PDB file with one MODEL, atoms N, CA, C and O in Angstrom:
MODEL        1
ATOM      1  N   MET A   1     -31.852  17.369 -17.600  1.00  0.00           N
ATOM      2  CA  MET A   1     -31.811  17.416 -16.102  1.00  0.00           C
ATOM      3  C   MET A   1     -33.070  16.880 -15.529  1.00  0.00           C
ATOM      4  O   MET A   1     -34.136  17.055 -16.120  1.00  0.00           O
ATOM      5  N   ILE A   2     -33.001  16.253 -14.436  1.00  0.00           N
ATOM      6  CA  ILE A   2     -34.120  15.683 -13.690  1.00  0.00           C
ATOM      7  C   ILE A   2     -34.624  16.632 -12.580  1.00  0.00           C
ATOM      8  O   ILE A   2     -33.791  17.034 -11.767  1.00  0.00           O
ATOM      9  N   PHE A   3     -35.783  16.989 -12.482  1.00  0.00           N
ATOM     10  CA  PHE A   3     -36.334  17.771 -11.500  1.00  0.00           C
ATOM     11  C   PHE A   3     -37.387  16.959 -10.591  1.00  0.00           C
ATOM     12  O   PHE A   3     -38.199  16.209 -11.133  1.00  0.00           O
ATOM     13  N   LYS A   4     -37.356  17.098  -9.435  1.00  0.00           N
ATOM     14  CA  LYS A   4     -38.390  16.635  -8.517  1.00  0.00           C
ATOM     15  C   LYS A   4     -39.322  17.788  -8.121  1.00  0.00           C
ATOM     16  O   LYS A   4     -38.915  18.831  -7.609  1.00  0.00           O
ATOM     17  N   VAL A   5     -40.640  17.509  -8.408  1.00  0.00           N
ATOM     18  CA  VAL A   5     -41.658  18.558  -8.104  1.00  0.00           C
ATOM     19  C   VAL A   5     -42.499  18.120  -6.968  1.00  0.00           C
ATOM     20  O   VAL A   5     -43.056  17.024  -7.015  1.00  0.00           O
ATOM     21  N   PHE A   6     -42.627  18.916  -5.941  1.00  0.00           N
ATOM     22  CA  PHE A   6     -43.479  18.727  -4.812  1.00  0.00           C
ATOM     23  C   PHE A   6     -44.729  19.498  -5.069  1.00  0.00           C
ATOM     24  O   PHE A   6     -44.656  20.667  -5.446  1.00  0.00           O
ATOM     25  N   TYR A   7     -45.861  18.906  -4.886  1.00  0.00           N
ATOM     26  CA  TYR A   7     -47.130  19.611  -5.193  1.00  0.00           C
ATOM     27  C   TYR A   7     -48.315  19.043  -4.388  1.00  0.00           C
ATOM     28  O   TYR A   7     -48.268  17.941  -3.840  1.00  0.00           O
ATOM     29  N   GLN A   8     -49.356  19.846  -4.351  1.00  0.00           N
ATOM     30  CA  GLN A   8     -50.631  19.427  -3.927  1.00  0.00           C
ATOM     31  C   GLN A   8     -51.522  19.162  -5.119  1.00  0.00           C
ATOM     32  O   GLN A   8     -51.416  19.842  -6.140  1.00  0.00           O
ATOM     33  N   GLU A   9     -52.421  18.154  -4.998  1.00  0.00           N
ATOM     34  CA  GLU A   9     -53.241  17.893  -6.185  1.00  0.00           C
ATOM     35  C   GLU A   9     -54.343  18.826  -6.514  1.00  0.00           C
ATOM     36  O   GLU A   9     -54.860  18.810  -7.631  1.00  0.00           O
ATOM     37  N   ASN A  10     -54.741  19.685  -5.528  1.00  0.00           N
ATOM     38  CA  ASN A  10     -55.749  20.693  -5.789  1.00  0.00           C
ATOM     39  C   ASN A  10     -55.264  22.083  -5.486  1.00  0.00           C
ATOM     40  O   ASN A  10     -54.951  22.399  -4.339  1.00  0.00           O
ATOM     41  N   ARG A  11     -55.200  22.888  -6.462  1.00  0.00           N
ATOM     42  CA  ARG A  11     -54.704  24.266  -6.334  1.00  0.00           C
ATOM     43  C   ARG A  11     -55.506  25.104  -5.264  1.00  0.00           C
ATOM     44  O   ARG A  11     -54.936  25.944  -4.568  1.00  0.00           O
ATOM     45  N   SER A  12     -56.848  24.839  -5.166  1.00  0.00           N
ATOM     46  CA  SER A  12     -57.651  25.609  -4.253  1.00  0.00           C
ATOM     47  C   SER A  12     -57.573  25.254  -2.754  1.00  0.00           C
ATOM     48  O   SER A  12     -58.041  26.024  -1.915  1.00  0.00           O
ATOM     49  N   GLU A  13     -57.002  24.126  -2.427  1.00  0.00           N
ATOM     50  CA  GLU A  13     -57.002  23.748  -1.030  1.00  0.00           C
ATOM     51  C   GLU A  13     -55.744  24.194  -0.404  1.00  0.00           C
ATOM     52  O   GLU A  13     -54.759  24.412  -1.108  1.00  0.00           O
ATOM     53  N   VAL A  14     -55.715  24.355   0.959  1.00  0.00           N
ATOM     54  CA  VAL A  14     -54.637  24.861   1.748  1.00  0.00           C
ATOM     55  C   VAL A  14     -53.609  23.674   1.711  1.00  0.00           C
ATOM     56  O   VAL A  14     -53.997  22.519   1.891  1.00  0.00           O
ATOM     57  N   PRO A  15     -52.277  23.979   1.473  1.00  0.00           N
ATOM     58  CA  PRO A  15     -51.292  22.915   1.517  1.00  0.00           C
ATOM     59  C   PRO A  15     -51.181  22.340   2.871  1.00  0.00           C
ATOM     60  O   PRO A  15     -51.148  23.036   3.886  1.00  0.00           O
ATOM     61  N   VAL A  16     -51.120  20.981   2.862  1.00  0.00           N
ATOM     62  CA  VAL A  16     -50.942  20.182   4.028  1.00  0.00           C
ATOM     63  C   VAL A  16     -49.763  19.270   3.786  1.00  0.00           C
ATOM     64  O   VAL A  16     -49.757  18.571   2.773  1.00  0.00           O
ATOM     65  N   ARG A  17     -48.769  19.231   4.644  1.00  0.00           N
ATOM     66  CA  ARG A  17     -47.554  18.466   4.332  1.00  0.00           C
ATOM     67  C   ARG A  17     -47.890  16.973   4.090  1.00  0.00           C
ATOM     68  O   ARG A  17     -47.306  16.369   3.190  1.00  0.00           O
ATOM     69  N   GLU A  18     -48.793  16.374   4.850  1.00  0.00           N
ATOM     70  CA  GLU A  18     -49.145  14.976   4.727  1.00  0.00           C
ATOM     71  C   GLU A  18     -49.812  14.698   3.265  1.00  0.00           C
ATOM     72  O   GLU A  18     -49.802  13.558   2.801  1.00  0.00           O
ATOM     73  N   ASN A  19     -50.348  15.709   2.615  1.00  0.00           N
ATOM     74  CA  ASN A  19     -50.917  15.498   1.301  1.00  0.00           C
ATOM     75  C   ASN A  19     -50.001  15.874   0.172  1.00  0.00           C
ATOM     76  O   ASN A  19     -50.385  15.776  -0.994  1.00  0.00           O
ATOM     77  N   THR A  20     -48.777  16.309   0.491  1.00  0.00           N
ATOM     78  CA  THR A  20     -47.866  16.583  -0.580  1.00  0.00           C
ATOM     79  C   THR A  20     -47.474  15.369  -1.343  1.00  0.00           C
ATOM     80  O   THR A  20     -47.146  14.344  -0.746  1.00  0.00           O
ATOM     81  N   LYS A  21     -47.495  15.446  -2.653  1.00  0.00           N
ATOM     82  CA  LYS A  21     -47.125  14.426  -3.597  1.00  0.00           C
ATOM     83  C   LYS A  21     -45.785  14.927  -4.298  1.00  0.00           C
ATOM     84  O   LYS A  21     -45.341  16.065  -4.146  1.00  0.00           O
ATOM     85  N   SER A  22     -45.265  14.063  -4.987  1.00  0.00           N
ATOM     86  CA  SER A  22     -44.031  14.427  -5.880  1.00  0.00           C
ATOM     87  C   SER A  22     -43.997  13.677  -7.192  1.00  0.00           C
ATOM     88  O   SER A  22     -44.548  12.579  -7.274  1.00  0.00           O
ATOM     89  N   LEU A  23     -43.403  14.197  -8.173  1.00  0.00           N
ATOM     90  CA  LEU A  23     -43.177  13.569  -9.452  1.00  0.00           C
ATOM     91  C   LEU A  23     -41.895  14.081  -9.958  1.00  0.00           C
ATOM     92  O   LEU A  23     -41.393  15.111  -9.508  1.00  0.00           O
ATOM     93  N   TYR A  24     -41.338  13.348 -10.925  1.00  0.00           N
ATOM     94  CA  TYR A  24     -40.054  13.582 -11.481  1.00  0.00           C
ATOM     95  C   TYR A  24     -40.289  14.050 -13.036  1.00  0.00           C
ATOM     96  O   TYR A  24     -41.083  13.442 -13.753  1.00  0.00           O
ATOM     97  N   VAL A  25     -39.586  15.102 -13.468  1.00  0.00           N
ATOM     98  CA  VAL A  25     -39.743  15.589 -14.773  1.00  0.00           C
ATOM     99  C   VAL A  25     -38.364  15.813 -15.354  1.00  0.00           C
ATOM    100  O   VAL A  25     -37.501  16.392 -14.695  1.00  0.00           O
ATOM    101  N   GLU A  26     -38.149  15.377 -16.540  1.00  0.00           N
ATOM    102  CA  GLU A  26     -36.933  15.659 -17.305  1.00  0.00           C
ATOM    103  C   GLU A  26     -37.192  16.849 -18.141  1.00  0.00           C
ATOM    104  O   GLU A  26     -38.058  16.833 -19.016  1.00  0.00           O
ATOM    105  N   ALA A  27     -36.440  17.906 -17.882  1.00  0.00           N
ATOM    106  CA  ALA A  27     -36.434  19.201 -18.604  1.00  0.00           C
ATOM    107  C   ALA A  27     -35.176  19.864 -18.578  1.00  0.00           C
ATOM    108  O   ALA A  27     -34.246  19.425 -17.902  1.00  0.00           O
ATOM    109  N   SER A  28     -35.079  20.989 -19.336  1.00  0.00           N
ATOM    110  CA  SER A  28     -33.779  21.708 -19.376  1.00  0.00           C
ATOM    111  C   SER A  28     -33.832  22.871 -18.339  1.00  0.00           C
ATOM    112  O   SER A  28     -32.785  23.475 -18.106  1.00  0.00           O
ATOM    113  N   SER A  29     -34.976  23.221 -17.705  1.00  0.00           N
ATOM    114  CA  SER A  29     -34.933  24.285 -16.720  1.00  0.00           C
ATOM    115  C   SER A  29     -36.174  24.197 -15.768  1.00  0.00           C
ATOM    116  O   SER A  29     -37.152  23.538 -16.120  1.00  0.00           O
ATOM    117  N   GLU A  30     -36.147  24.816 -14.638  1.00  0.00           N
ATOM    118  CA  GLU A  30     -37.328  24.858 -13.783  1.00  0.00           C
ATOM    119  C   GLU A  30     -38.478  25.555 -14.435  1.00  0.00           C
ATOM    120  O   GLU A  30     -39.623  25.145 -14.243  1.00  0.00           O
ATOM    121  N   ARG A  31     -38.231  26.599 -15.203  1.00  0.00           N
ATOM    122  CA  ARG A  31     -39.209  27.281 -15.956  1.00  0.00           C
ATOM    123  C   ARG A  31     -39.943  26.379 -16.880  1.00  0.00           C
ATOM    124  O   ARG A  31     -41.169  26.450 -16.962  1.00  0.00           O
ATOM    125  N   GLU A  32     -39.197  25.469 -17.633  1.00  0.00           N
ATOM    126  CA  GLU A  32     -39.848  24.560 -18.491  1.00  0.00           C
ATOM    127  C   GLU A  32     -40.732  23.608 -17.768  1.00  0.00           C
ATOM    128  O   GLU A  32     -41.800  23.263 -18.274  1.00  0.00           O
ATOM    129  N   VAL A  33     -40.340  23.162 -16.604  1.00  0.00           N
ATOM    130  CA  VAL A  33     -41.167  22.313 -15.771  1.00  0.00           C
ATOM    131  C   VAL A  33     -42.431  22.851 -15.412  1.00  0.00           C
ATOM    132  O   VAL A  33     -43.494  22.250 -15.571  1.00  0.00           O
ATOM    133  N   ARG A  34     -42.297  24.110 -14.874  1.00  0.00           N
ATOM    134  CA  ARG A  34     -43.607  24.906 -14.409  1.00  0.00           C
ATOM    135  C   ARG A  34     -44.497  25.103 -15.613  1.00  0.00           C
ATOM    136  O   ARG A  34     -45.716  24.980 -15.487  1.00  0.00           O
ATOM    137  N   HIS A  35     -43.936  25.409 -16.796  1.00  0.00           N
ATOM    138  CA  HIS A  35     -44.675  25.644 -18.068  1.00  0.00           C
ATOM    139  C   HIS A  35     -45.410  24.337 -18.362  1.00  0.00           C
ATOM    140  O   HIS A  35     -46.595  24.355 -18.691  1.00  0.00           O
ATOM    141  N   HIS A  36     -44.737  23.241 -18.249  1.00  0.00           N
ATOM    142  CA  HIS A  36     -45.358  21.930 -18.619  1.00  0.00           C
ATOM    143  C   HIS A  36     -46.488  21.534 -17.767  1.00  0.00           C
ATOM    144  O   HIS A  36     -47.420  20.854 -18.198  1.00  0.00           O
ATOM    145  N   LEU A  37     -46.402  21.984 -16.491  1.00  0.00           N
ATOM    146  CA  LEU A  37     -47.416  21.463 -15.509  1.00  0.00           C
ATOM    147  C   LEU A  37     -48.567  22.583 -15.303  1.00  0.00           C
ATOM    148  O   LEU A  37     -49.477  22.368 -14.502  1.00  0.00           O
ATOM    149  N   LYS A  38     -48.505  23.762 -16.035  1.00  0.00           N
ATOM    150  CA  LYS A  38     -49.372  24.777 -15.741  1.00  0.00           C
ATOM    151  C   LYS A  38     -50.865  24.457 -16.050  1.00  0.00           C
ATOM    152  O   LYS A  38     -51.748  25.116 -15.501  1.00  0.00           O
ATOM    153  N   ASP A  39     -51.147  23.485 -16.897  1.00  0.00           N
ATOM    154  CA  ASP A  39     -52.559  23.128 -17.261  1.00  0.00           C
ATOM    155  C   ASP A  39     -53.127  22.187 -16.214  1.00  0.00           C
ATOM    156  O   ASP A  39     -54.343  22.006 -16.166  1.00  0.00           O
ATOM    157  N   ARG A  40     -52.295  21.577 -15.369  1.00  0.00           N
ATOM    158  CA  ARG A  40     -52.810  20.615 -14.341  1.00  0.00           C
ATOM    159  C   ARG A  40     -53.219  21.508 -13.145  1.00  0.00           C
ATOM    160  O   ARG A  40     -52.672  22.592 -12.944  1.00  0.00           O
ATOM    161  N   ASN A  41     -54.170  21.028 -12.384  1.00  0.00           N
ATOM    162  CA  ASN A  41     -54.634  21.825 -11.246  1.00  0.00           C
ATOM    163  C   ASN A  41     -53.793  21.627 -10.024  1.00  0.00           C
ATOM    164  O   ASN A  41     -54.296  21.464  -8.913  1.00  0.00           O
ATOM    165  N   TYR A  42     -52.483  21.645 -10.253  1.00  0.00           N
ATOM    166  CA  TYR A  42     -51.581  21.424  -9.075  1.00  0.00           C
ATOM    167  C   TYR A  42     -51.187  22.718  -8.416  1.00  0.00           C
ATOM    168  O   TYR A  42     -51.036  23.732  -9.098  1.00  0.00           O
ATOM    169  N   ASN A  43     -51.018  22.717  -7.124  1.00  0.00           N
ATOM    170  CA  ASN A  43     -50.381  23.761  -6.341  1.00  0.00           C
ATOM    171  C   ASN A  43     -48.949  23.307  -6.145  1.00  0.00           C
ATOM    172  O   ASN A  43     -48.615  22.544  -5.239  1.00  0.00           O
ATOM    173  N   ILE A  44     -48.121  23.819  -7.044  1.00  0.00           N
ATOM    174  CA  ILE A  44     -46.642  23.427  -6.986  1.00  0.00           C
ATOM    175  C   ILE A  44     -46.009  24.170  -5.831  1.00  0.00           C
ATOM    176  O   ILE A  44     -46.047  25.398  -5.766  1.00  0.00           O
ATOM    177  N   GLU A  45     -45.436  23.422  -4.935  1.00  0.00           N
ATOM    178  CA  GLU A  45     -44.797  24.010  -3.669  1.00  0.00           C
ATOM    179  C   GLU A  45     -43.304  24.193  -4.018  1.00  0.00           C
ATOM    180  O   GLU A  45     -42.757  25.226  -3.633  1.00  0.00           O
ATOM    181  N   PHE A  46     -42.651  23.344  -4.663  1.00  0.00           N
ATOM    182  CA  PHE A  46     -41.220  23.472  -4.879  1.00  0.00           C
ATOM    183  C   PHE A  46     -40.732  22.601  -5.961  1.00  0.00           C
ATOM    184  O   PHE A  46     -41.149  21.452  -6.114  1.00  0.00           O
ATOM    185  N   VAL A  47     -39.772  23.201  -6.772  1.00  0.00           N
ATOM    186  CA  VAL A  47     -39.207  22.354  -7.897  1.00  0.00           C
ATOM    187  C   VAL A  47     -37.746  22.299  -7.577  1.00  0.00           C
ATOM    188  O   VAL A  47     -37.116  23.341  -7.397  1.00  0.00           O
ATOM    189  N   GLN A  48     -37.148  21.037  -7.493  1.00  0.00           N
ATOM    190  CA  GLN A  48     -35.843  20.812  -7.038  1.00  0.00           C
ATOM    191  C   GLN A  48     -35.065  20.098  -8.092  1.00  0.00           C
ATOM    192  O   GLN A  48     -35.520  19.062  -8.577  1.00  0.00           O
ATOM    193  N   LEU A  49     -33.850  20.619  -8.499  1.00  0.00           N
ATOM    194  CA  LEU A  49     -33.027  19.947  -9.473  1.00  0.00           C
ATOM    195  C   LEU A  49     -32.305  18.809  -8.680  1.00  0.00           C
ATOM    196  O   LEU A  49     -31.749  19.038  -7.606  1.00  0.00           O
ATOM    197  N   LEU A  50     -32.339  17.587  -9.252  1.00  0.00           N
ATOM    198  CA  LEU A  50     -31.678  16.540  -8.669  1.00  0.00           C
ATOM    199  C   LEU A  50     -30.314  16.236  -9.345  1.00  0.00           C
ATOM    200  O   LEU A  50     -30.257  16.075 -10.564  1.00  0.00           O
ATOM    201  N   GLU A  51     -29.233  16.157  -8.566  1.00  0.00           N
ATOM    202  CA  GLU A  51     -27.959  15.886  -9.129  1.00  0.00           C
ATOM    203  C   GLU A  51     -27.142  14.910  -8.268  1.00  0.00           C
ATOM    204  O   GLU A  51     -27.407  14.724  -7.080  1.00  0.00           O
ATOM    205  N   ASP A  52     -26.132  14.291  -8.919  1.00  0.00           N
ATOM    206  CA  ASP A  52     -25.187  13.515  -8.246  1.00  0.00           C
ATOM    207  C   ASP A  52     -25.852  12.418  -7.278  1.00  0.00           C
ATOM    208  O   ASP A  52     -26.712  11.630  -7.669  1.00  0.00           O
ATOM    209  N   LYS A  53     -25.389  12.460  -6.067  1.00  0.00           N
ATOM    210  CA  LYS A  53     -25.766  11.483  -5.035  1.00  0.00           C
ATOM    211  C   LYS A  53     -27.358  11.555  -4.715  1.00  0.00           C
ATOM    212  O   LYS A  53     -27.989  10.543  -4.411  1.00  0.00           O
ATOM    213  N   HIS A  54     -27.876  12.687  -4.798  1.00  0.00           N
ATOM    214  CA  HIS A  54     -29.383  12.894  -4.568  1.00  0.00           C
ATOM    215  C   HIS A  54     -30.121  12.239  -5.619  1.00  0.00           C
ATOM    216  O   HIS A  54     -31.113  11.571  -5.329  1.00  0.00           O
ATOM    217  N   LEU A  55     -29.712  12.371  -6.881  1.00  0.00           N
ATOM    218  CA  LEU A  55     -30.412  11.727  -8.050  1.00  0.00           C
ATOM    219  C   LEU A  55     -30.200  10.190  -7.835  1.00  0.00           C
ATOM    220  O   LEU A  55     -31.167   9.434  -7.939  1.00  0.00           O
ATOM    221  N   GLU A  56     -29.038   9.750  -7.557  1.00  0.00           N
ATOM    222  CA  GLU A  56     -28.885   8.299  -7.363  1.00  0.00           C
ATOM    223  C   GLU A  56     -29.726   7.735  -6.297  1.00  0.00           C
ATOM    224  O   GLU A  56     -30.214   6.614  -6.438  1.00  0.00           O
ATOM    225  N   TYR A  57     -29.938   8.473  -5.184  1.00  0.00           N
ATOM    226  CA  TYR A  57     -30.794   8.061  -4.097  1.00  0.00           C
ATOM    227  C   TYR A  57     -32.242   7.986  -4.598  1.00  0.00           C
ATOM    228  O   TYR A  57     -32.916   7.000  -4.299  1.00  0.00           O
ATOM    229  N   GLU A  58     -32.749   8.959  -5.332  1.00  0.00           N
ATOM    230  CA  GLU A  58     -34.086   9.008  -5.779  1.00  0.00           C
ATOM    231  C   GLU A  58     -34.293   7.869  -6.825  1.00  0.00           C
ATOM    232  O   GLU A  58     -35.332   7.209  -6.810  1.00  0.00           O
ATOM    233  N   GLN A  59     -33.311   7.642  -7.725  1.00  0.00           N
ATOM    234  CA  GLN A  59     -33.464   6.591  -8.666  1.00  0.00           C
ATOM    235  C   GLN A  59     -33.584   5.151  -7.989  1.00  0.00           C
ATOM    236  O   GLN A  59     -34.134   4.235  -8.601  1.00  0.00           O
ATOM    237  N   ALA A  60     -33.085   4.983  -6.781  1.00  0.00           N
ATOM    238  CA  ALA A  60     -33.159   3.721  -6.167  1.00  0.00           C
ATOM    239  C   ALA A  60     -34.625   3.382  -5.616  1.00  0.00           C
ATOM    240  O   ALA A  60     -34.961   2.245  -5.284  1.00  0.00           O
ATOM    241  N   SER A  61     -35.422   4.464  -5.562  1.00  0.00           N
ATOM    242  CA  SER A  61     -36.762   4.251  -5.129  1.00  0.00           C
ATOM    243  C   SER A  61     -37.638   3.533  -6.150  1.00  0.00           C
ATOM    244  O   SER A  61     -37.520   3.763  -7.353  1.00  0.00           O
ATOM    245  N   GLN A  62     -38.473   2.707  -5.682  1.00  0.00           N
ATOM    246  CA  GLN A  62     -39.422   2.017  -6.546  1.00  0.00           C
ATOM    247  C   GLN A  62     -40.393   2.914  -7.225  1.00  0.00           C
ATOM    248  O   GLN A  62     -40.962   2.559  -8.257  1.00  0.00           O
ATOM    249  N   ASP A  63     -40.602   4.119  -6.643  1.00  0.00           N
ATOM    250  CA  ASP A  63     -41.569   5.044  -7.117  1.00  0.00           C
ATOM    251  C   ASP A  63     -40.976   6.018  -8.208  1.00  0.00           C
ATOM    252  O   ASP A  63     -41.665   6.878  -8.757  1.00  0.00           O
ATOM    253  N   PHE A  64     -39.670   5.815  -8.470  1.00  0.00           N
ATOM    254  CA  PHE A  64     -38.942   6.711  -9.360  1.00  0.00           C
ATOM    255  C   PHE A  64     -39.428   6.430 -10.856  1.00  0.00           C
ATOM    256  O   PHE A  64     -39.144   5.388 -11.448  1.00  0.00           O
ATOM    257  N   GLU A  65     -40.142   7.397 -11.374  1.00  0.00           N
ATOM    258  CA  GLU A  65     -40.573   7.323 -12.788  1.00  0.00           C
ATOM    259  C   GLU A  65     -40.545   8.766 -13.336  1.00  0.00           C
ATOM    260  O   GLU A  65     -41.138   9.706 -12.807  1.00  0.00           O
ATOM    261  N   VAL A  66     -39.783   8.841 -14.469  1.00  0.00           N
ATOM    262  CA  VAL A  66     -39.542  10.268 -14.991  1.00  0.00           C
ATOM    263  C   VAL A  66     -40.516  10.524 -16.085  1.00  0.00           C
ATOM    264  O   VAL A  66     -40.658   9.718 -17.005  1.00  0.00           O
ATOM    265  N   GLU A  67     -41.188  11.634 -16.001  1.00  0.00           N
ATOM    266  CA  GLU A  67     -42.101  12.199 -17.029  1.00  0.00           C
ATOM    267  C   GLU A  67     -41.184  12.998 -17.993  1.00  0.00           C
ATOM    268  O   GLU A  67     -40.423  13.871 -17.576  1.00  0.00           O
ATOM    269  N   ARG A  68     -41.278  12.697 -19.156  1.00  0.00           N
ATOM    270  CA  ARG A  68     -40.439  13.402 -20.191  1.00  0.00           C
ATOM    271  C   ARG A  68     -41.390  14.395 -20.876  1.00  0.00           C
ATOM    272  O   ARG A  68     -42.548  14.063 -21.129  1.00  0.00           O
ATOM    273  N   LEU A  69     -40.915  15.595 -21.175  1.00  0.00           N
ATOM    274  CA  LEU A  69     -41.621  16.623 -21.911  1.00  0.00           C
ATOM    275  C   LEU A  69     -41.706  16.184 -23.359  1.00  0.00           C
ATOM    276  O   LEU A  69     -40.829  15.491 -23.876  1.00  0.00           O
ATOM    277  N   ASN A  70     -42.740  16.590 -23.973  1.00  0.00           N
ATOM    278  CA  ASN A  70     -42.930  16.312 -25.558  1.00  0.00           C
ATOM    279  C   ASN A  70     -41.685  16.892 -26.220  1.00  0.00           C
ATOM    280  O   ASN A  70     -41.226  18.001 -25.947  1.00  0.00           O
ATOM    281  N   GLY A  71     -41.173  16.033 -27.126  1.00  0.00           N
ATOM    282  CA  GLY A  71     -40.030  16.490 -27.869  1.00  0.00           C
ATOM    283  C   GLY A  71     -38.698  16.117 -27.318  1.00  0.00           C
ATOM    284  O   GLY A  71     -37.660  16.407 -27.913  1.00  0.00           O
ATOM    285  N   GLN A  72     -38.718  15.442 -26.125  1.00  0.00           N
ATOM    286  CA  GLN A  72     -37.428  15.116 -25.514  1.00  0.00           C
ATOM    287  C   GLN A  72     -37.328  13.496 -25.559  1.00  0.00           C
ATOM    288  O   GLN A  72     -36.335  12.927 -25.107  1.00  0.00           O
TER     289      GLN A  72
ENDMDL
END
């Protein structure tokens, strides 16, 4: 499954919408995504499962690059 993660780069700063970044992660669950990213200094705002038309839409973006977890 592909998840889109919305995050701020610095965990200690107050979240500001204009500074929100996103990345795509292939994992079997949201829990696995959060575990994978726990060592980064990210303030994770939201993890969204991408399916069907939404996934197709995101794949059409030039910024679409999936991060795969070790062992996948």
